[in-house]
C-alpha positions, 0 to 999 in steps of 0.5 A: 500499499503507498500510502502517498499516492493512495490510487497506487496499489501495489496487490495486482488484484486490488488494482484491478477490482480499483479499475473495474470501481473507476467505470462505476461513474464518470470520472472522480464523481463522489458515489456510494461502496460497500465494502464487505471484507476491510482487510488493510481498507486498500480500496477504500483509500483508492475510493477516497483518493479516485471519488474524494467525497466517496460516503463507503462502509465498511464491514469486517468480521475481526475486530482486531484486524480493524482496529490495527488498520486504522490506528496504525493508517490511518484514513486520509483526512476527508473520508466519510467510511462508517465502518462496521464489525459482524458478518457480511451478510448479516449486515448486510441485511441490518444496513438502512433500507433507504442506504444503496450502493454504486459498488458493493465489493466482496473481498472474503473469499481466499481458498477453495474453502468459502463460508457456504450462507455468503458463497450461492446466489441468495446472497447474492440477490441481496448484495443486487438489491443494493446496489442502484440501478447502475451500479456495480457488483465486484467480488474478488475469488481466491482459487486453487488451479481446479477453479471450484469455486469460481466456477460455483460463484460464476453459475450463483453470480449469472443466478442473481445479476443480469450480466457477468464479466470475470477478469484476472490473469490471463492465465489463471483462467486455463487453471495452471496455477493457484489466484485470484480472479475478480467476478463482476456482475452487472444489472444492464448487460456489460458494454463491449468498453468496458471490457477493452479499457480494461484489459488497457488499463492492466495489470498484464497480461489481462483477460476479462471474459463474458458471456458464453466466454463464461461458460469454460468456468462456469460449474 
């Protein structure tokens, strides 16, 4: 993490998520974002740096982690961030009914084992219900070479959202090594220009699968 320049993200999969967030609205326009799995709040810092004035919410299961991050790495001045300790699905349901989001980011899957109550169609439907009409649901899936979790989550997301895309380092889709694939769900048809923009922004080599291309990694 580059605290001097929060728009400069070190981890490749987080950079890819940041590039997807860039598609959520015109450059620089404030958005409302929900982070399910706060981590080091890298993406919250990125959104504040690139879209000052954004309203953000972050949910983290581990209180010690969130307290440590906020103590050692304070958020930039002016950041509007509400934090909550708890389970991602329970916290999502507990949000005020009137609160809707431009972006919902789920970053809690770190391997083939994932919480069943979150890695499912019902959860994605609940998350999708919190999105604005043009909103984006972004899911980071860390997985093993067989891509078992990725396949199941593509299938679940396809049932919950109008369209789905997968964005990753090109070799990840061959299933030769473990890594991260970023899944994106939209309430509208995936714009082809989004694919062009993501491929141009990298990190390289990059690949985006949409439509029938996704069948190769769908359960």
